C-alpha positions as CSV (number, residue, x, y, z in Angstrom):
1,M,0.0,0.0,0.0
2,G,1.6,3.3,-1.2
3,L,0.4,6.4,0.6
4,D,-0.2,9.7,-1.1
5,L,2.0,12.2,1.0
6,S,1.8,15.0,-1.5
7,F,0.9,18.6,-0.6
8,S,-1.9,20.6,-2.0
9,D,-3.5,24.0,-1.2
10,N,-6.9,22.6,-1.9
11,Y,-7.2,21.1,1.6
12,W,-10.7,19.8,1.6
13,E,-10.6,18.5,-1.9
14,D,-7.3,16.8,-1.2
15,L,-8.8,14.9,1.8
16,E,-12.2,14.2,0.1
17,R,-10.6,12.1,-2.5
18,Y,-9.9,9.4,0.1
19,L,-13.2,9.5,1.8
20,V,-14.6,6.7,-0.3
21,G,-16.9,3.8,0.8
22,P,-19.5,3.1,3.5
23,N,-16.9,3.4,6.3
24,F,-16.8,7.3,5.9
25,N,-19.7,9.7,6.7
26,K,-18.4,12.5,4.4
27,E,-21.0,14.9,5.8
28,L,-19.8,14.4,9.4
29,I,-16.1,14.7,8.4
30,K,-16.8,17.9,6.4
31,K,-18.5,19.2,9.6
32,A,-15.3,18.4,11.5
33,Y,-13.2,20.1,8.8
34,D,-15.4,23.3,9.0
35,F,-15.2,23.2,12.8
36,M,-11.5,23.0,12.7
37,D,-11.2,25.7,10.0
38,V,-13.2,28.2,12.2
39,A,-11.2,27.2,15.4
40,H,-7.8,27.9,13.7
41,E,-8.9,31.0,11.7
42,G,-6.0,33.4,11.4
43,Q,-3.3,30.9,12.6
44,K,-0.3,30.3,10.5
45,R,2.5,27.6,10.3
46,Y,6.2,28.6,10.2
47,S,6.0,28.1,6.4
48,G,3.4,30.9,6.2
49,K,0.7,28.4,5.2
50,P,-2.6,28.5,7.0
51,Y,-2.5,26.3,10.1
52,I,-5.3,24.1,8.7
53,S,-2.8,22.7,6.1
54,H,-1.4,20.6,9.0
55,P,-4.4,18.8,10.4
56,S,-5.9,18.5,6.8
57,W,-2.8,16.6,5.6
58,I,-2.7,14.3,8.7
59,A,-6.4,13.5,8.1
60,K,-5.7,12.6,4.5
61,V,-2.9,10.2,5.4
62,V,-5.0,8.7,8.2
63,A,-8.0,8.2,5.8
64,Q,-5.7,6.0,3.6
65,L,-4.8,3.8,6.5
66,N,-8.3,2.5,7.0
67,I,-8.3,2.8,10.9
68,G,-11.8,4.3,11.2
69,Q,-13.7,7.4,10.6
70,E,-13.1,8.5,14.2
71,A,-9.4,8.7,13.6
72,V,-9.8,10.9,10.6
73,I,-12.0,13.3,12.6
74,A,-9.6,13.2,15.5
75,A,-6.8,14.1,13.1
76,L,-8.7,17.2,11.9
77,L,-9.4,18.3,15.5
78,H,-6.2,17.1,17.2
79,D,-4.7,20.6,17.9
80,C,-8.0,22.4,18.7
81,V,-7.9,21.9,22.4
82,E,-4.2,22.8,22.8
83,D,-4.1,25.8,20.4
84,T,-7.6,27.3,20.3
85,N,-10.5,28.0,22.7
86,V,-12.2,24.7,21.9
87,K,-12.8,22.5,25.0
88,I,-12.8,18.7,25.0
89,N,-16.4,18.7,26.0
90,D,-17.2,20.7,22.8
91,I,-15.7,17.9,20.8
92,A,-17.5,15.2,22.6
93,K,-20.8,17.0,22.2
94,E,-20.3,17.6,18.4
95,F,-18.5,14.4,17.3
96,G,-18.9,11.8,20.1
97,D,-17.0,10.4,23.0
98,E,-14.7,8.1,20.9
99,V,-13.3,11.2,18.9
100,A,-13.0,13.1,22.2
101,L,-11.0,10.3,23.8
102,L,-8.6,10.2,20.8
103,V,-8.1,14.0,20.9
104,S,-7.8,14.0,24.7
105,G,-5.2,11.2,24.4
106,L,-3.1,13.2,21.9
107,T,-3.4,16.4,23.9
108,E,-2.3,14.6,27.1
109,V,0.7,13.0,25.4
110,K,1.8,16.3,23.9
111,T,1.3,18.1,27.2
112,K,3.4,15.6,29.1
113,T,6.3,15.7,26.7
114,K,6.3,19.3,25.8
115,G,9.6,21.1,26.6
116,L,11.2,18.0,28.2
117,Q,14.9,17.6,27.7
118,I,15.2,13.9,27.4
119,N,18.5,12.5,28.6
120,Q,20.1,9.9,26.3
121,T,21.1,7.7,29.3
122,N,17.5,6.6,30.1
123,I,15.9,7.0,26.7
124,E,14.4,3.5,26.8
125,I,12.6,4.3,30.1
126,F,11.2,7.3,28.4
127,R,9.9,5.2,25.6
128,K,8.1,3.1,28.1
129,F,6.6,6.2,29.7
130,F,5.3,7.1,26.2
131,F,3.6,3.7,25.8
132,S,2.2,3.8,29.4
133,S,0.6,7.1,28.6
134,I,-1.7,5.8,25.9
135,N,-4.2,3.0,25.7
136,D,-5.3,3.3,22.0
137,V,-2.8,2.6,19.2
138,R,-4.5,5.2,17.0
139,V,-3.2,7.9,19.4
140,L,0.3,6.7,18.6
141,I,-0.4,6.5,14.9
142,L,-1.8,10.1,14.8
143,R,1.2,11.3,16.7
144,L,3.6,9.7,14.3
145,I,1.9,11.2,11.3
146,D,1.8,14.5,13.1
147,K,5.6,14.2,13.5
148,L,6.0,13.1,9.8
149,H,4.2,16.2,8.5
150,N,6.4,18.4,10.7
151,S,9.5,16.6,9.5
152,L,8.5,17.2,5.8
153,T,8.3,20.9,6.5
154,I,11.3,21.1,9.0
155,E,13.3,23.5,6.9
156,Y,11.0,26.3,8.0
157,L,11.9,25.8,11.7
158,P,14.8,27.7,13.4
159,K,18.0,25.6,13.2
160,E,18.0,24.9,17.0
161,R,14.4,23.7,16.9
162,Q,15.3,21.4,13.9
163,L,18.1,19.7,15.8
164,I,15.9,19.1,18.9
165,Y,13.2,17.8,16.7
166,A,15.4,15.5,14.7
167,K,17.0,14.1,17.9
168,N,13.6,13.2,19.3
169,I,12.8,11.4,16.0
170,M,15.8,9.2,16.3
171,R,15.6,8.6,20.0
172,I,11.8,8.2,20.5
173,Y,9.5,8.2,17.5
174,G,11.5,6.0,15.1
175,P,11.8,3.2,17.7
176,L,8.2,3.7,18.8
177,A,7.1,3.2,15.2
178,E,9.1,0.0,15.0
179,Y,7.6,-1.4,18.2
180,V,4.1,-1.4,16.8
181,G,5.2,-2.4,13.2
182,L,4.8,1.0,11.5
183,H,8.0,0.5,9.5
184,Y,6.8,2.8,6.6
185,F,6.7,5.8,9.0
186,K,9.9,4.8,10.8
187,K,11.9,4.9,7.5
188,L,10.5,8.2,6.4
189,L,11.0,9.8,9.8
190,E,14.6,8.6,10.3
191,D,15.6,9.6,6.8
192,R,14.4,13.2,7.4
193,A,16.1,13.3,10.9
194,F,19.4,12.0,9.4
195,R,19.6,14.8,6.9
196,V,19.3,17.4,9.8
197,L,21.5,15.7,12.3
198,Y,24.3,14.5,10.0
199,E,24.4,17.1,7.3
200,D,28.1,16.4,6.4
201,E,27.6,12.6,6.2
202,A,24.4,13.1,4.1
203,S,26.2,15.5,1.7
204,K,29.2,13.2,1.5
205,I,26.9,10.2,0.5
206,K,24.9,12.3,-1.9
207,E,28.1,13.5,-3.5
208,M,29.5,9.9,-3.5
209,F,26.6,8.8,-5.7
210,K,26.1,11.9,-7.7
211,E,27.8,10.5,-10.7
212,R,26.0,7.2,-10.4
213,S,22.5,8.6,-9.9
214,K,21.7,9.0,-13.5
215,D,22.8,5.5,-14.3
216,E,20.8,4.2,-11.2
217,I,17.7,5.9,-12.4
218,K,18.1,4.5,-15.9
219,A,18.8,1.0,-14.6
220,L,15.8,1.2,-12.3
221,N,13.5,1.9,-15.2
222,L,15.1,-0.8,-17.4
223,I,15.0,-3.5,-14.8
224,E,11.4,-2.7,-13.9
225,N,10.4,-3.1,-17.5
226,E,12.5,-6.3,-17.8
227,L,10.8,-7.9,-14.7
228,E,7.3,-6.8,-15.8
229,S,8.0,-8.5,-19.2
230,I,9.2,-11.7,-17.4
231,L,6.1,-11.8,-15.3
232,K,3.8,-11.3,-18.3
233,I,5.5,-14.0,-20.4
234,N,5.1,-16.4,-17.6
235,N,1.5,-15.6,-16.8
236,I,2.2,-14.2,-13.4
237,N,-1.0,-12.1,-13.4
238,G,-1.8,-9.3,-10.9
239,A,1.8,-8.8,-9.7
240,I,3.1,-5.3,-9.1
241,V,6.7,-4.3,-9.7
242,E,7.9,-1.2,-7.8
243,G,11.4,0.3,-7.8
244,R,13.3,2.8,-5.7
245,I,16.7,4.1,-5.0
246,K,17.7,3.5,-1.4
247,S,17.6,6.5,0.9
248,L,20.6,8.3,2.1
249,Y,20.1,7.0,5.7
250,S,19.8,3.4,4.7
251,T,22.9,3.8,2.6
252,Y,24.7,5.4,5.5
253,L,23.7,2.6,7.9
254,K,25.0,-0.1,5.5
255,I,28.3,1.7,5.1
256,K,28.6,2.1,8.9
257,R,27.7,-1.6,9.4
258,K,30.1,-2.9,6.7
259,G,32.9,-0.4,7.2
260,E,34.3,2.7,5.5
261,K,35.9,0.6,2.6
262,Y,32.6,-1.1,1.7
263,Q,31.5,-0.4,-1.8
264,V,27.7,0.0,-1.9
265,K,26.5,-1.6,-5.1
266,D,22.8,-2.4,-4.4
267,R,21.2,1.0,-4.0
268,V,18.8,0.0,-6.7
269,A,16.0,-1.9,-5.0
270,I,13.0,-3.6,-6.6
271,R,10.0,-5.2,-4.9
272,V,7.6,-7.7,-6.6
273,L,4.2,-7.9,-4.9
274,T,2.2,-11.0,-5.9
275,D,-1.4,-12.1,-5.3
276,N,-0.5,-15.4,-3.6
277,L,2.3,-17.4,-2.0
278,V,2.9,-19.8,-4.9
279,D,3.7,-16.8,-7.2
280,C,6.4,-15.6,-4.8
281,Y,8.4,-18.8,-5.3
282,T,7.7,-19.0,-9.0
283,V,9.1,-15.4,-9.4
284,L,12.1,-16.4,-7.3
285,G,12.8,-19.3,-9.6
286,L,12.4,-17.2,-12.7
287,L,14.8,-14.5,-11.4
288,H,17.5,-17.0,-10.3
289,A,17.2,-18.7,-13.7
290,K,17.9,-15.4,-15.5
291,Y,20.3,-13.6,-13.3
292,K,23.2,-14.8,-11.2
293,Y,22.4,-14.1,-7.5
294,I,24.7,-13.6,-4.5
295,P,24.2,-16.5,-2.1
296,E,25.3,-14.6,1.1
297,E,22.7,-11.9,0.4
298,F,19.7,-14.3,0.0
299,E,17.2,-14.6,2.8
300,D,13.9,-16.5,2.8
301,Y,11.8,-14.7,5.5
302,I,8.6,-16.3,4.2
303,S,9.5,-19.8,5.3
304,S,11.3,-18.5,8.4
305,P,9.7,-15.0,9.3
306,K,11.6,-12.6,11.4
307,P,10.6,-12.5,15.1
308,N,8.6,-9.3,14.5
309,G,6.5,-11.0,11.9
310,Y,8.2,-9.6,8.8
311,R,7.8,-11.9,5.8
312,S,9.6,-11.6,2.4
313,I,12.0,-13.3,0.1
314,Q,15.2,-11.1,-0.3
315,T,17.7,-11.7,-3.0
316,T,20.5,-9.6,-4.6
317,V,21.3,-10.3,-8.3
318,N,24.1,-9.2,-10.6
319,W,22.5,-7.2,-13.4
320,K,24.4,-5.3,-16.1
321,D,27.6,-3.2,-16.0
322,K,28.6,-4.7,-12.6
323,M,25.5,-3.3,-11.0
324,T,23.7,-5.4,-8.3
325,V,20.0,-5.1,-7.6
326,E,18.2,-6.0,-4.3
327,I,14.9,-7.7,-5.0
328,Q,12.2,-8.3,-2.4
329,I,9.4,-10.8,-3.3
330,K,6.2,-10.9,-1.2
331,T,2.5,-11.0,-1.4
332,K,0.5,-7.8,-1.2
333,E,-0.8,-8.8,2.2
334,M,2.6,-9.4,3.5
335,H,3.8,-6.0,2.3
336,D,0.9,-4.2,4.0
337,F,1.7,-6.1,7.2
338,N,5.5,-5.4,6.9
339,E,4.8,-1.6,6.4
340,F,1.9,-1.0,8.6
341,G,0.9,-4.1,10.6
342,P,1.4,-5.0,14.3
343,A,4.8,-6.3,15.4
344,S,3.9,-8.6,18.3
345,H,7.3,-9.9,19.2
346,I,9.7,-7.1,18.8
347,A,11.1,-7.9,22.3
348,Y,13.4,-10.4,20.8
349,K,15.1,-7.7,18.9
350,M,15.2,-5.4,22.1
351,G,16.7,-8.0,24.3
352,T,16.1,-8.0,28.1
353,E,16.8,-5.7,31.0
354,V,17.0,-6.1,34.7
355,L,14.3,-4.4,36.7
356,E,14.2,-3.6,40.4
357,N,13.2,-7.2,41.4
358,G,16.1,-8.6,39.5
359,R,14.1,-10.4,36.8
360,G,14.5,-9.9,33.1
361,M,11.6,-8.5,31.3
362,E,11.0,-8.4,27.6
363,W,8.5,-5.5,28.1
364,V,7.4,-5.0,24.5
365,K,5.8,-8.4,24.5
366,D,3.0,-6.8,26.5
367,L,1.9,-5.0,23.4
368,V,-1.3,-6.7,22.2
369,K,-2.0,-7.1,18.5
370,W,-4.2,-4.5,16.9
371,Q,-6.3,-4.9,13.8
372,K,-6.9,-2.3,11.0
373,G,-10.1,-1.9,9.1
374,D,-12.7,-2.6,11.8
375,N,-15.0,0.0,13.4
376,N,-14.9,-1.8,16.8
377,V,-12.9,0.6,19.0
378,N,-11.7,-2.3,21.2
379,N,-9.6,-3.5,18.4
380,Y,-7.3,-0.6,18.8
381,R,-6.7,-0.9,22.5
382,I,-3.3,-1.6,23.7
383,K,-2.4,-2.7,27.2
384,V,1.2,-2.2,28.2
385,L,3.3,-1.5,31.3
386,T,0.2,-1.0,33.5
387,N,2.1,-2.1,36.6
388,Y,4.4,0.9,36.5
389,V,4.4,4.8,36.6
390,Y,6.9,6.9,34.9
391,V,7.9,10.2,36.4
392,F,10.5,12.9,35.7
393,T,13.4,14.5,37.6
394,P,14.1,18.2,37.0
395,K,17.1,17.3,34.9
396,G,14.9,15.3,32.4
397,D,15.6,11.8,33.6
398,T,12.6,9.4,33.4
399,I,12.2,7.1,36.4
400,Q,10.3,3.9,36.4
401,L,8.5,3.0,39.7
402,P,5.9,0.4,40.7
403,K,2.3,1.5,40.4
404,G,1.1,2.8,43.8
405,C,4.4,4.2,44.9
406,V,4.7,7.5,46.8
407,A,7.0,10.5,46.7
408,L,9.3,9.1,49.3
409,D,9.9,6.0,47.1
410,F,11.0,8.3,44.4
411,A,13.5,10.0,46.7
412,Y,15.0,6.5,47.7
413,R,14.9,5.4,44.0
414,I,17.3,8.3,43.1
415,H,19.7,7.4,45.9
416,T,19.4,6.2,49.4
417,S,21.2,9.3,50.8
418,I,18.6,11.5,48.9
419,G,15.8,9.5,50.6
420,D,17.5,9.9,54.1
421,R,17.8,13.6,53.7
422,C,14.3,14.2,52.2
423,K,12.6,16.9,54.1
424,G,10.0,17.8,51.5
425,I,8.7,17.1,48.0
426,K,7.4,19.1,45.1
427,I,5.1,17.5,42.5
428,N,4.7,19.5,39.3
429,G,6.0,22.6,41.0
430,K,3.7,22.4,44.1
431,M,4.5,21.4,47.6
432,A,3.2,17.8,48.3
433,R,3.4,15.2,51.1
434,I,6.0,12.5,51.1
435,D,3.2,9.9,51.1
436,D,1.4,11.4,48.0
437,E,0.9,8.7,45.4
438,L,2.7,9.4,42.1
439,K,1.1,9.4,38.6
440,T,2.7,8.9,35.3
441,G,4.0,12.2,33.8
442,D,4.6,13.8,37.3
443,L,7.7,16.1,37.6
444,I,9.2,15.4,41.0
445,E,11.7,17.6,43.0
446,V,13.1,16.4,46.3
447,L,13.9,19.1,48.9
448,L,16.9,18.1,51.0
449,G,17.8,18.7,54.6
450,K,21.2,18.4,56.2
451,K,20.3,16.0,59.0
452,I,19.3,12.4,58.7
453,N,15.6,12.2,59.7
454,V,14.8,8.6,58.9
455,N,12.2,7.1,61.3
456,K,10.1,4.0,61.8
457,N,7.0,5.8,60.6
458,W,8.5,5.9,57.1
459,L,8.0,2.1,56.8
460,D,4.2,2.8,56.8
461,V,4.7,5.3,53.9
462,V,7.0,3.6,51.3
463,K,5.8,1.0,49.0
464,T,9.0,-0.3,47.4
465,Q,10.9,-3.2,48.8
466,W,14.4,-1.6,48.4
467,A,13.3,1.5,50.4
468,R,11.8,-0.6,53.2
469,E,14.9,-2.7,53.5
470,H,17.1,0.4,53.7
471,I,14.9,2.1,56.3
472,R,15.0,-1.0,58.5
473,K,18.8,-0.9,58.5
474,M,18.8,2.8,59.2
475,V,16.5,2.6,62.3
476,K,17.7,-0.9,63.3
477,F,14.1,-2.1,63.1
478,D,13.1,-5.7,63.4
479,Q,9.9,-7.1,61.9
């Protein structure tokens, strides 16, 4: 499934083209469009375009994903609560509770993350925080498409903002897209971020292949035609041949992985999308009969899928003039899954980590599968990391704590000496009690005293085992 990511100044007409079929109430979506248009009246983007160009484009992309009418309407309204005088109750009244919940989820995530300086040392914990903040995968999809549109217009932002934005793409949103199997968006987002963060490397690679680019484009067209002819002669009906030149970022990663001296030869990439599984192997046989292939570059991920569910046959063949071409062969259904579908076992790729109880936990396995193309909202629910809360230090560190923990647990989690000297707590800038329960997204500041003031009563306050054990030692207390 190829998405139309083009830009147009005819915002409604551009969206309307994709509101086809019984799953879309065009009249209701137009009502949402007009509602959004009035709410954002007079607002502009950094590019000088009307602000409505942003939600309209997001809605157009969402409409092509077939994740429900409510997601399209939420895309149109997603910035209304944050940037206009519209209240969430207004949205619920006009467009229903489901749309309001999606908009509210987006607003909450944006509010919790706005302005945070995320430290690289605990970035994985921050990703967990992000997941724990949402319970509907459509919120994440909308957020990723929001980020994608911003990345496609990033040149209009001040340079400092561009760098912060690109870092967050690489650290947070690219991996999040991979966790739920949205590889299409991951690739686009990371390629844009690479061009901002590594200007020199991007320019170097661009220059490296400048002389070859004309030959590559010519070869791409020729081999596409050649493959289409092979399919036609052998009665492989309904198959689609698509070609591309690999992106700068994927080329950079390959050079980095293989070493500086590695000569990239397979920037020309072709995919053959068939109607059925039998045709995949028939096409493979035809290609290997005509072209010499490179054995070490051959992988059959159809018979042995990757742990994340990815399925495809990958082969690299020697074409003409010493040029090699990477070819992927898969069914259309496999392709849609690989690009947009759920990845239910990405934890194998992530590996394990040790938590406070000493056990390894492949946390991403908690992601449930989600289905596209169904109006049942429950199909989009995700349940992950519900036994934890994620809070922030003033320096931008994300701290994972068990659900039900209190402010004093946080102090001891930072360091035992911080807990011992804790004389007060601020939560989100306001004074709080040391036994106040923490919620995901809270910003916690510990106020320190000079004297150790640990006492037995603190055992009735703290909830975490490590804090209880330390306090017992400090007050020489026996159970």
